[in-house]
The first five atom37 places (N, CA, C, CB, O) and aatype in JSON, in Angstrom:
{
  "aatype": [12, 7, 19, 10, 11, 6, 13, 1, 3, 13, 0, 19, 5, 7, 2, 19, 19, 3, 10, 0, 19, 7, 10, 9, 9, 7, 0, 6, 13, 7, 11, 9, 19, 2, 15, 10, 19, 5, 3, 19, 9, 12, 14, 14, 10, 7, 10, 9, 19, 7, 7, 19, 3, 13, 1, 2, 10, 13, 13, 10, 10, 1, 3, 14, 2, 7, 11, 7, 14, 13, 0, 16, 10, 0, 6, 0, 5, 11, 0, 7, 0, 9, 16, 19, 2, 9, 7, 16, 13, 13, 15, 15, 19, 10, 15, 13, 0, 9, 9, 0, 13, 0, 19, 13, 10, 10, 19, 1, 0, 13, 2, 1, 9, 11, 7, 1],
  "atom_mask": [
    [1, 1, 1, 1, 1],
    [1, 1, 1, 0, 1],
    [1, 1, 1, 1, 1],
    [1, 1, 1, 1, 1],
    [1, 1, 1, 1, 1],
    [1, 1, 1, 1, 1],
    [1, 1, 1, 1, 1],
    [1, 1, 1, 1, 1],
    [1, 1, 1, 1, 1],
    [1, 1, 1, 1, 1],
    [1, 1, 1, 1, 1],
    [1, 1, 1, 1, 1],
    [1, 1, 1, 1, 1],
    [1, 1, 1, 0, 1],
    [1, 1, 1, 1, 1],
    [1, 1, 1, 1, 1],
    [1, 1, 1, 1, 1],
    [1, 1, 1, 1, 1],
    [1, 1, 1, 1, 1],
    [1, 1, 1, 1, 1],
    [1, 1, 1, 1, 1],
    [1, 1, 1, 0, 1],
    [1, 1, 1, 1, 1],
    [1, 1, 1, 1, 1],
    [1, 1, 1, 1, 1],
    [1, 1, 1, 0, 1],
    [1, 1, 1, 1, 1],
    [1, 1, 1, 1, 1],
    [1, 1, 1, 1, 1],
    [1, 1, 1, 0, 1],
    [1, 1, 1, 1, 1],
    [1, 1, 1, 1, 1],
    [1, 1, 1, 1, 1],
    [1, 1, 1, 1, 1],
    [1, 1, 1, 1, 1],
    [1, 1, 1, 1, 1],
    [1, 1, 1, 1, 1],
    [1, 1, 1, 1, 1],
    [1, 1, 1, 1, 1],
    [1, 1, 1, 1, 1],
    [1, 1, 1, 1, 1],
    [1, 1, 1, 1, 1],
    [1, 1, 1, 1, 1],
    [1, 1, 1, 1, 1],
    [1, 1, 1, 1, 1],
    [1, 1, 1, 0, 1],
    [1, 1, 1, 1, 1],
    [1, 1, 1, 1, 1],
    [1, 1, 1, 1, 1],
    [1, 1, 1, 0, 1],
    [1, 1, 1, 0, 1],
    [1, 1, 1, 1, 1],
    [1, 1, 1, 1, 1],
    [1, 1, 1, 1, 1],
    [1, 1, 1, 1, 1],
    [1, 1, 1, 1, 1],
    [1, 1, 1, 1, 1],
    [1, 1, 1, 1, 1],
    [1, 1, 1, 1, 1],
    [1, 1, 1, 1, 1],
    [1, 1, 1, 1, 1],
    [1, 1, 1, 1, 1],
    [1, 1, 1, 1, 1],
    [1, 1, 1, 1, 1],
    [1, 1, 1, 1, 1],
    [1, 1, 1, 0, 1],
    [1, 1, 1, 1, 1],
    [1, 1, 1, 0, 1],
    [1, 1, 1, 1, 1],
    [1, 1, 1, 1, 1],
    [1, 1, 1, 1, 1],
    [1, 1, 1, 1, 1],
    [1, 1, 1, 1, 1],
    [1, 1, 1, 1, 1],
    [1, 1, 1, 1, 1],
    [1, 1, 1, 1, 1],
    [1, 1, 1, 1, 1],
    [1, 1, 1, 1, 1],
    [1, 1, 1, 1, 1],
    [1, 1, 1, 0, 1],
    [1, 1, 1, 1, 1],
    [1, 1, 1, 1, 1],
    [1, 1, 1, 1, 1],
    [1, 1, 1, 1, 1],
    [1, 1, 1, 1, 1],
    [1, 1, 1, 1, 1],
    [1, 1, 1, 0, 1],
    [1, 1, 1, 1, 1],
    [1, 1, 1, 1, 1],
    [1, 1, 1, 1, 1],
    [1, 1, 1, 1, 1],
    [1, 1, 1, 1, 1],
    [1, 1, 1, 1, 1],
    [1, 1, 1, 1, 1],
    [1, 1, 1, 1, 1],
    [1, 1, 1, 1, 1],
    [1, 1, 1, 1, 1],
    [1, 1, 1, 1, 1],
    [1, 1, 1, 1, 1],
    [1, 1, 1, 1, 1],
    [1, 1, 1, 1, 1],
    [1, 1, 1, 1, 1],
    [1, 1, 1, 1, 1],
    [1, 1, 1, 1, 1],
    [1, 1, 1, 1, 1],
    [1, 1, 1, 1, 1],
    [1, 1, 1, 1, 1],
    [1, 1, 1, 1, 1],
    [1, 1, 1, 1, 1],
    [1, 1, 1, 1, 1],
    [1, 1, 1, 1, 1],
    [1, 1, 1, 1, 1],
    [1, 1, 1, 1, 1],
    [1, 1, 1, 1, 1],
    [1, 1, 1, 0, 1],
    [1, 1, 1, 1, 1]
  ],
  "atom_positions": [
    [[-12.04, 20.2, -63.42], [-10.82, 20.93, -63.13], [-10.19, 20.49, -61.81], [-11.09, 22.42, -63.1], [-9.0, 20.72, -61.59]],
    [[-10.97, 19.87, -60.94], [-10.46, 19.44, -59.65], [-9.33, 18.42, -59.78], [0.0, 0.0, 0.0], [-8.36, 18.47, -59.02]],
    [[-9.43, 17.51, -60.74], [-8.4, 16.49, -60.93], [-7.11, 17.12, -61.42], [-8.89, 15.42, -61.92], [-6.03, 16.74, -60.96]],
    [[-7.2, 18.08, -62.34], [-5.99, 18.75, -62.85], [-5.27, 19.52, -61.76], [-6.35, 19.69, -63.99], [-4.05, 19.48, -61.68]],
    [[-6.02, 20.2, -60.92], [-5.41, 20.95, -59.82], [-4.75, 19.99, -58.84], [-6.45, 21.82, -59.1], [-3.64, 20.23, -58.36]],
    [[-5.44, 18.91, -58.54], [-4.88, 17.92, -57.62], [-3.6, 17.31, -58.2], [-5.91, 16.81, -57.34], [-2.62, 17.1, -57.47]],
    [[-3.6, 17.02, -59.51], [-2.4, 16.48, -60.15], [-1.26, 17.49, -60.11], [-2.7, 16.07, -61.6], [-0.12, 17.14, -59.83]],
    [[-1.58, 18.76, -60.39], [-0.54, 19.79, -60.36], [0.05, 19.91, -58.97], [-1.11, 21.15, -60.81], [1.27, 20.0, -58.82]],
    [[-0.78, 19.9, -57.95], [-0.3, 19.98, -56.57], [0.61, 18.79, -56.25], [-1.48, 20.03, -55.58], [1.65, 18.94, -55.6]],
    [[0.21, 17.62, -56.71], [1.0, 16.41, -56.49], [2.35, 16.51, -57.2], [0.23, 15.16, -56.98], [3.39, 16.19, -56.63]],
    [[2.33, 16.97, -58.46], [3.54, 17.0, -59.28], [4.57, 18.0, -58.78], [3.18, 17.32, -60.71], [5.76, 17.79, -58.98]],
    [[4.13, 19.07, -58.14], [5.09, 20.08, -57.69], [5.51, 19.89, -56.24], [4.51, 21.45, -57.88], [6.27, 20.7, -55.71]],
    [[5.03, 18.85, -55.61], [5.48, 18.56, -54.25], [6.96, 18.23, -54.29], [4.67, 17.39, -53.64], [7.47, 17.73, -55.29]],
    [[7.64, 18.52, -53.2], [9.07, 18.25, -53.12], [9.4, 16.78, -53.28], [0.0, 0.0, 0.0], [10.44, 16.45, -53.85]],
    [[8.56, 15.89, -52.78], [8.85, 14.46, -52.86], [8.92, 13.98, -54.3], [7.79, 13.67, -52.1], [9.77, 13.15, -54.62]],
    [[8.05, 14.47, -55.15], [8.05, 14.03, -56.55], [9.31, 14.52, -57.24], [6.79, 14.56, -57.28], [9.93, 13.78, -58.01]],
    [[9.7, 15.75, -56.99], [10.91, 16.29, -57.6], [12.13, 15.53, -57.08], [11.05, 17.81, -57.29], [13.02, 15.19, -57.86]],
    [[12.17, 15.25, -55.78], [13.28, 14.48, -55.22], [13.35, 13.09, -55.84], [13.14, 14.37, -53.7], [14.44, 12.6, -56.14]],
    [[12.2, 12.47, -56.04], [12.15, 11.15, -56.65], [12.69, 11.2, -58.08], [10.72, 10.6, -56.64], [13.45, 10.32, -58.49]],
    [[12.3, 12.21, -58.83], [12.76, 12.34, -60.21], [14.28, 12.54, -60.26], [12.05, 13.51, -60.9], [14.96, 11.92, -61.07]],
    [[14.79, 13.4, -59.39], [16.23, 13.63, -59.35], [16.96, 12.34, -58.96], [16.58, 14.77, -58.35], [17.98, 12.0, -59.56]],
    [[16.44, 11.63, -57.97], [17.05, 10.38, -57.55], [17.05, 9.34, -58.65], [0.0, 0.0, 0.0], [18.03, 8.61, -58.82]],
    [[15.97, 9.27, -59.4], [15.88, 8.32, -60.51], [16.92, 8.62, -61.58], [14.48, 8.34, -61.11], [17.59, 7.72, -62.08]],
    [[17.05, 9.89, -61.93], [18.01, 10.3, -62.96], [19.43, 10.02, -62.5], [17.84, 11.79, -63.3], [20.24, 9.47, -63.25]],
    [[19.75, 10.39, -61.27], [21.09, 10.16, -60.75], [21.36, 8.67, -60.63], [21.28, 10.85, -59.39], [22.46, 8.21, -60.91]],
    [[20.35, 7.91, -60.21], [20.51, 6.46, -60.09], [20.79, 5.81, -61.43], [0.0, 0.0, 0.0], [21.62, 4.9, -61.51]],
    [[20.12, 6.25, -62.46], [20.35, 5.69, -63.8], [21.78, 5.98, -64.26], [19.33, 6.26, -64.81], [22.44, 5.11, -64.82]],
    [[22.24, 7.18, -64.02], [23.61, 7.53, -64.42], [24.63, 6.79, -63.57], [23.82, 9.05, -64.29], [25.68, 6.38, -64.07]],
    [[24.33, 6.61, -62.28], [25.22, 5.84, -61.41], [25.33, 4.41, -61.92], [24.7, 5.86, -59.94], [26.41, 3.81, -61.89]],
    [[24.22, 3.86, -62.39], [24.23, 2.52, -62.96], [25.15, 2.43, -64.17], [0.0, 0.0, 0.0], [25.85, 1.43, -64.34]],
    [[25.16, 3.45, -65.0], [26.05, 3.46, -66.17], [27.51, 3.48, -65.73], [25.74, 4.68, -67.06], [28.36, 2.81, -66.32]],
    [[27.79, 4.26, -64.69], [29.17, 4.34, -64.19], [29.61, 2.99, -63.64], [29.3, 5.43, -63.1], [30.72, 2.53, -63.91]],
    [[28.74, 2.35, -62.87], [29.08, 1.05, -62.3], [29.24, 0.01, -63.41], [28.01, 0.59, -61.3], [30.15, -0.81, -63.34]],
    [[28.38, 0.04, -64.42], [28.53, -0.9, -65.53], [29.86, -0.72, -66.24], [27.38, -0.74, -66.52], [30.5, -1.69, -66.62]],
    [[30.26, 0.53, -66.42], [31.56, 0.79, -67.04], [32.69, 0.3, -66.14], [31.73, 2.29, -67.33], [33.67, -0.26, -66.62]],
    [[32.55, 0.52, -64.84], [33.56, 0.03, -63.89], [33.71, -1.49, -64.02], [33.18, 0.41, -62.45], [34.82, -2.01, -64.08]],
    [[32.59, -2.18, -64.06], [32.63, -3.63, -64.15], [33.19, -4.08, -65.49], [31.23, -4.22, -63.94], [34.12, -4.89, -65.53]],
    [[32.64, -3.57, -66.6], [33.03, -4.02, -67.94], [34.45, -3.6, -68.32], [32.07, -3.47, -68.97], [35.19, -4.38, -68.92]],
    [[34.84, -2.37, -67.96], [36.09, -1.81, -68.47], [37.26, -1.86, -67.49], [35.87, -0.41, -68.87], [38.41, -1.78, -67.9]],
    [[36.96, -1.99, -66.19], [38.03, -1.95, -65.2], [38.19, -3.28, -64.46], [37.77, -0.84, -64.2], [39.31, -3.76, -64.29]],
    [[37.08, -3.88, -64.02], [37.18, -5.1, -63.2], [37.3, -6.36, -64.05], [35.96, -5.21, -62.3], [38.15, -7.21, -63.78]],
    [[36.46, -6.5, -65.07], [36.4, -7.74, -65.83], [37.68, -8.05, -66.64], [35.24, -7.69, -66.77], [38.09, -9.21, -66.66]],
    [[38.33, -7.08, -67.29], [39.55, -7.44, -68.03], [40.65, -8.05, -67.15], [40.1, -6.22, -68.72], [41.2, -9.09, -67.52]],
    [[41.02, -7.44, -66.0], [42.03, -8.11, -65.16], [41.55, -9.45, -64.6], [42.43, -7.19, -64.01], [42.33, -10.39, -64.49]],
    [[40.26, -9.53, -64.25], [39.72, -10.78, -63.75], [39.81, -11.87, -64.82], [38.26, -10.6, -63.3], [40.16, -13.01, -64.53]],
    [[39.5, -11.51, -66.05], [39.62, -12.46, -67.15], [41.05, -12.9, -67.37], [0.0, 0.0, 0.0], [41.31, -14.06, -67.69]],
    [[41.98, -11.97, -67.19], [43.4, -12.29, -67.34], [43.85, -13.24, -66.24], [44.25, -11.01, -67.31], [44.63, -14.17, -66.49]],
    [[43.37, -13.01, -65.03], [43.74, -13.86, -63.89], [43.25, -15.29, -64.07], [43.18, -13.28, -62.59], [43.96, -16.24, -63.74]],
    [[42.04, -15.45, -64.61], [41.47, -16.8, -64.75], [41.83, -17.45, -66.09], [39.97, -16.74, -64.6], [41.15, -18.39, -66.52]],
    [[42.86, -16.97, -66.72], [43.35, -17.66, -67.92], [43.07, -16.98, -69.23], [0.0, 0.0, 0.0], [42.94, -17.65, -70.26]],
    [[42.96, -15.66, -69.23], [42.77, -14.93, -70.47], [41.37, -15.0, -71.04], [0.0, 0.0, 0.0], [41.2, -14.94, -72.26]],
    [[40.37, -15.13, -70.19], [38.98, -15.21, -70.64], [38.44, -13.8, -70.86], [38.11, -15.97, -69.6], [38.57, -12.93, -70.01]],
    [[37.83, -13.58, -72.03], [37.12, -12.34, -72.3], [35.66, -12.59, -71.94], [37.29, -11.87, -73.81], [34.94, -13.27, -72.68]],
    [[35.21, -12.06, -70.81], [33.88, -12.36, -70.32], [32.78, -11.89, -71.27], [33.68, -11.72, -68.97], [31.69, -12.46, -71.28]],
    [[33.05, -10.87, -72.07], [32.04, -10.42, -73.03], [31.76, -11.49, -74.08], [32.48, -9.12, -73.72], [30.67, -11.54, -74.66]],
    [[32.73, -12.35, -74.31], [32.58, -13.4, -75.32], [32.5, -14.79, -74.7], [33.73, -13.35, -76.3], [32.8, -15.79, -75.36]],
    [[32.11, -14.86, -73.45], [31.93, -16.15, -72.79], [30.48, -16.58, -72.96], [32.32, -16.08, -71.29], [29.58, -16.01, -72.36]],
    [[30.27, -17.59, -73.8], [28.91, -18.04, -74.08], [28.94, -19.52, -74.43], [28.27, -17.23, -75.24], [29.97, -20.08, -74.79]],
    [[27.77, -20.13, -74.32], [27.61, -21.52, -74.74], [26.67, -21.54, -75.94], [27.05, -22.4, -73.57], [25.61, -20.91, -75.94]],
    [[27.08, -22.25, -76.94], [26.27, -22.37, -78.15], [25.25, -23.49, -77.95], [27.16, -22.65, -79.4], [25.62, -24.65, -77.74]],
    [[23.97, -23.13, -78.02], [22.92, -24.14, -77.89], [22.54, -24.73, -79.23], [21.7, -23.54, -77.23], [22.39, -25.94, -79.38]],
    [[22.4, -23.84, -80.21], [22.02, -24.32, -81.54], [22.54, -23.36, -82.6], [20.49, -24.48, -81.65], [22.46, -22.14, -82.45]],
    [[23.05, -23.92, -83.65], [23.55, -23.15, -84.79], [22.68, -23.51, -85.99], [25.08, -23.43, -85.07], [22.99, -24.45, -86.72]],
    [[21.59, -22.77, -86.21], [20.64, -23.17, -87.25], [21.21, -23.14, -88.66], [19.45, -22.28, -87.19], [20.71, -23.85, -89.54]],
    [[22.24, -22.35, -88.88], [22.79, -22.22, -90.24], [24.07, -23.03, -90.44], [23.05, -20.78, -90.55], [24.58, -23.1, -91.55]],
    [[24.58, -23.63, -89.37], [25.8, -24.43, -89.48], [27.05, -23.62, -89.78], [0.0, 0.0, 0.0], [27.97, -24.14, -90.42]],
    [[27.1, -22.37, -89.35], [28.25, -21.5, -89.65], [29.31, -21.51, -88.55], [27.77, -20.09, -89.87], [30.35, -20.86, -88.7]],
    [[29.08, -22.23, -87.46], [29.99, -22.21, -86.31], [31.26, -22.98, -86.6], [0.0, 0.0, 0.0], [31.38, -23.55, -87.68]],
    [[32.21, -23.03, -85.72], [32.23, -22.4, -84.4], [32.49, -20.89, -84.5], [33.31, -23.05, -83.53], [33.03, -20.4, -85.49]],
    [[32.08, -20.18, -83.46], [32.16, -18.72, -83.45], [33.2, -18.27, -82.43], [30.79, -18.1, -83.14], [33.26, -18.79, -81.32]],
    [[34.01, -17.3, -82.83], [35.05, -16.78, -81.94], [34.47, -15.77, -80.95], [36.17, -16.13, -82.75], [34.95, -15.65, -79.82]],
    [[33.43, -15.05, -81.36], [32.87, -14.02, -80.5], [31.35, -14.18, -80.42], [33.24, -12.61, -81.01], [30.72, -14.8, -81.27]],
    [[30.8, -13.59, -79.38], [29.35, -13.6, -79.21], [28.67, -12.83, -80.34], [28.97, -13.0, -77.85], [27.61, -13.23, -80.82]],
    [[29.28, -11.73, -80.76], [28.7, -10.93, -81.84], [28.59, -11.75, -83.13], [29.56, -9.67, -82.09], [27.59, -11.65, -83.85]],
    [[29.6, -12.55, -83.42], [29.55, -13.4, -84.62], [28.42, -14.41, -84.52], [30.89, -14.13, -84.82], [27.69, -14.64, -85.49]],
    [[28.27, -15.0, -83.35], [27.21, -16.01, -83.15], [25.83, -15.38, -83.29], [27.35, -16.66, -81.77], [24.95, -15.94, -83.93]],
    [[25.66, -14.21, -82.69], [24.36, -13.54, -82.78], [24.06, -13.1, -84.2], [24.32, -12.34, -81.85], [22.92, -13.19, -84.65]],
    [[25.07, -12.64, -84.91], [24.88, -12.22, -86.3], [24.46, -13.39, -87.18], [26.16, -11.58, -86.85], [23.69, -13.22, -88.12]],
    [[24.99, -14.57, -86.87], [24.66, -15.77, -87.65], [23.32, -16.37, -87.23], [25.76, -16.81, -87.5], [22.85, -17.34, -87.84]],
    [[22.7, -15.81, -86.21], [21.4, -16.32, -85.77], [21.48, -17.51, -84.84], [0.0, 0.0, 0.0], [20.49, -18.23, -84.66]],
    [[22.64, -17.74, -84.26], [22.81, -18.87, -83.34], [22.11, -18.58, -82.02], [24.32, -19.16, -83.11], [21.97, -17.43, -81.61]],
    [[21.69, -19.64, -81.37], [21.05, -19.52, -80.05], [22.13, -19.79, -79.01], [19.84, -20.52, -79.9], [22.77, -20.84, -79.01]],
    [[22.33, -18.81, -78.12], [23.43, -18.89, -77.15], [22.94, -18.63, -75.74], [24.52, -17.9, -77.51], [21.9, -18.0, -75.53]],
    [[23.7, -19.12, -74.78], [23.54, -18.77, -73.37], [24.73, -17.88, -73.04], [23.46, -20.06, -72.41], [25.87, -18.33, -73.08]],
    [[24.46, -16.63, -72.71], [25.5, -15.62, -72.55], [25.94, -15.52, -71.09], [25.01, -14.26, -73.05], [25.52, -14.62, -70.37]],
    [[26.78, -16.43, -70.68], [27.24, -16.51, -69.29], [28.03, -15.26, -68.91], [28.09, -17.76, -69.09], [27.84, -14.74, -67.81]],
    [[28.9, -14.78, -69.76], [29.73, -13.62, -69.45], [28.91, -12.37, -69.22], [0.0, 0.0, 0.0], [29.18, -11.62, -68.28]],
    [[27.91, -12.15, -70.05], [27.02, -10.99, -69.89], [26.25, -11.09, -68.58], [26.05, -10.88, -71.08], [26.1, -10.1, -67.87]],
    [[25.78, -12.29, -68.27], [25.05, -12.51, -67.03], [25.95, -12.26, -65.82], [24.48, -13.93, -66.98], [25.54, -11.59, -64.87]],
    [[27.16, -12.79, -65.85], [28.1, -12.6, -64.74], [28.4, -11.12, -64.54], [29.4, -13.38, -65.0], [28.46, -10.65, -63.41]],
    [[28.59, -10.38, -65.62], [28.84, -8.94, -65.52], [27.65, -8.21, -64.9], [29.15, -8.35, -66.91], [27.84, -7.3, -64.09]],
    [[26.44, -8.6, -65.27], [25.24, -7.98, -64.72], [25.1, -8.26, -63.23], [24.0, -8.46, -65.47], [24.71, -7.38, -62.47]],
    [[25.4, -9.48, -62.83], [25.33, -9.83, -61.41], [26.35, -9.02, -60.61], [25.56, -11.34, -61.2], [26.05, -8.53, -59.53]],
    [[27.55, -8.89, -61.15], [28.59, -8.11, -60.47], [28.2, -6.65, -60.38], [29.93, -8.26, -61.19], [28.4, -6.02, -59.35]],
    [[27.63, -6.09, -61.45], [27.16, -4.7, -61.42], [26.08, -4.52, -60.37], [26.62, -4.27, -62.81], [26.11, -3.55, -59.61]],
    [[25.13, -5.45, -60.31], [24.07, -5.38, -59.31], [24.65, -5.41, -57.9], [23.08, -6.53, -59.5], [24.22, -4.65, -57.04]],
    [[25.62, -6.28, -57.66], [26.21, -6.39, -56.32], [26.89, -5.09, -55.92], [27.22, -7.55, -56.28], [26.79, -4.67, -54.76]],
    [[27.58, -4.46, -56.84], [28.25, -3.19, -56.53], [27.23, -2.1, -56.25], [29.18, -2.77, -57.69], [27.38, -1.34, -55.3]],
    [[26.2, -2.01, -57.08], [25.16, -1.0, -56.86], [24.44, -1.25, -55.54], [24.14, -0.99, -58.04], [24.19, -0.31, -54.78]],
    [[24.1, -2.51, -55.25], [23.41, -2.83, -54.0], [24.27, -2.46, -52.8], [23.04, -4.32, -53.95], [23.76, -1.95, -51.81]],
    [[25.57, -2.72, -52.87], [26.46, -2.38, -51.77], [26.56, -0.86, -51.6], [27.86, -2.98, -52.01], [26.58, -0.36, -50.48]],
    [[26.64, -0.13, -52.71], [26.7, 1.33, -52.63], [25.42, 1.9, -52.02], [26.93, 1.94, -54.02], [25.48, 2.81, -51.2]],
    [[24.27, 1.37, -52.41], [23.0, 1.82, -51.83], [22.94, 1.47, -50.35], [21.79, 1.18, -52.58], [22.47, 2.28, -49.55]],
    [[23.42, 0.3, -49.98], [23.48, -0.09, -48.57], [24.31, 0.91, -47.77], [24.07, -1.49, -48.42], [23.89, 1.35, -46.7]],
    [[25.48, 1.27, -48.29], [26.33, 2.23, -47.59], [25.66, 3.59, -47.47], [27.67, 2.38, -48.31], [25.78, 4.26, -46.45]],
    [[24.95, 4.0, -48.52], [24.24, 5.27, -48.5], [23.13, 5.26, -47.45], [23.66, 5.58, -49.87], [23.01, 6.21, -46.67]],
    [[22.33, 4.22, -47.42], [21.24, 4.11, -46.44], [21.8, 4.02, -45.03], [20.35, 2.89, -46.74], [21.25, 4.62, -44.11]],
    [[22.87, 3.29, -44.86], [23.51, 3.17, -43.56], [23.98, 4.52, -43.05], [24.69, 2.19, -43.63], [23.76, 4.87, -41.89]],
    [[24.65, 5.29, -43.93], [25.11, 6.61, -43.54], [23.93, 7.54, -43.22], [25.99, 7.22, -44.65], [23.98, 8.31, -42.26]],
    [[22.88, 7.46, -44.01], [21.69, 8.28, -43.79], [21.06, 7.93, -42.43], [20.67, 8.09, -44.93], [20.67, 8.83, -41.69]],
    [[20.96, 6.65, -42.12], [20.36, 6.24, -40.85], [21.21, 6.68, -39.67], [20.18, 4.72, -40.82], [20.66, 7.01, -38.62]],
    [[22.52, 6.69, -39.8], [23.38, 7.17, -38.72], [23.19, 8.67, -38.48], [24.86, 6.87, -39.03], [23.15, 9.13, -37.34]],
    [[23.09, 9.42, -39.57], [22.89, 10.87, -39.45], [21.5, 11.14, -38.85], [23.04, 11.57, -40.84], [21.35, 12.0, -37.98]],
    [[20.52, 10.41, -39.31], [19.14, 10.57, -38.85], [19.02, 10.19, -37.37], [18.18, 9.72, -39.7], [18.25, 10.81, -36.63]],
    [[19.77, 9.21, -36.94], [19.72, 8.74, -35.55], [20.28, 9.74, -34.56], [0.0, 0.0, 0.0], [19.92, 9.71, -33.39]],
    [[21.14, 10.62, -35.01], [21.73, 11.62, -34.12], [20.7, 12.68, -33.86], [23.02, 12.25, -34.72], [20.97, 13.63, -33.13]]
  ]
}
């Protein structure tokens, strides 16, 4: 019974609850940032660089069934083609950069408050 009591004490500590809340909020924040990147930033950026739809920016490595060329990434994947999804990767990198910058600003503000 000692292990169960120790686990219960650990689980109800404030730090564990704070961590859980932070994890949940962080996951939802990630969804918001992904939507910002995919739905707000990428369409105008694609328009600026010549009408590129980044969701469908890919390189075809191999078309095992010979059904290409493909207009969209979804068509290529449905046909079983092997692709390098540059647009998806670029969107993920941009999402990461925005989240990292937001976390930096949060930590910076926290450290300023803590320093006072």
